[in-house]
Residue, then its C-alpha position, 0 to 999 in steps of 0.5 A: x934671418x931668425x937664426x941670427x936672433x941674439x940673446x935679449x932681442x925683441x921680436x916684433x911681428x903681426x898677429x899672423x905670426x902668433x904661433x906656438x912654434x915661433x914663441x918657443x923658438x924665441x924663448x930658446x934663443x932667450x929673446x922676447x916675442x912682442x906679438x899681439x895675441x890672436x882673438x881665438x887664442x886661449x892663453x895669454x902672453x906678455x905684450x907691450x903696445x908701446x913697443x909694438x907701436x915703435x914698429x911703425x917707424x921701421x915700416x915707414x922707413x922701408x916705405x921710403x926706401x922702396x921709393x928708390x926704383x933701384x932698391x924696389x926692383x933690386x937692379x943689383x943682383x950682387x949682395x954687396x952692391x945692393x947693400x951699398x945702394x941701400x946705404x946710399x938711399x938711407x943716407x939720402x933719406x937721413x939728410x933730407x930729414x935734417 
């Protein structure tokens, strides 16, 4: 999935992903890794707490999406059928929020 990162993309990740290899990879792709710095790291990197907090919205959406049994257990093995089921569940979540 990381191979598809486009130029100017912001990569949001946990402290567990704070590695030199990942940061070097994102720099090569001309993207920005917004990852909190581990406490034992000596160097510092630019980090935006506000952007990192936006990650919570995505995590809450996936939590709601996993409440659909067919999505959570991946009944559909065909990728196109699974994507259609995810889209239907996302539409239902969106309609409920109106």
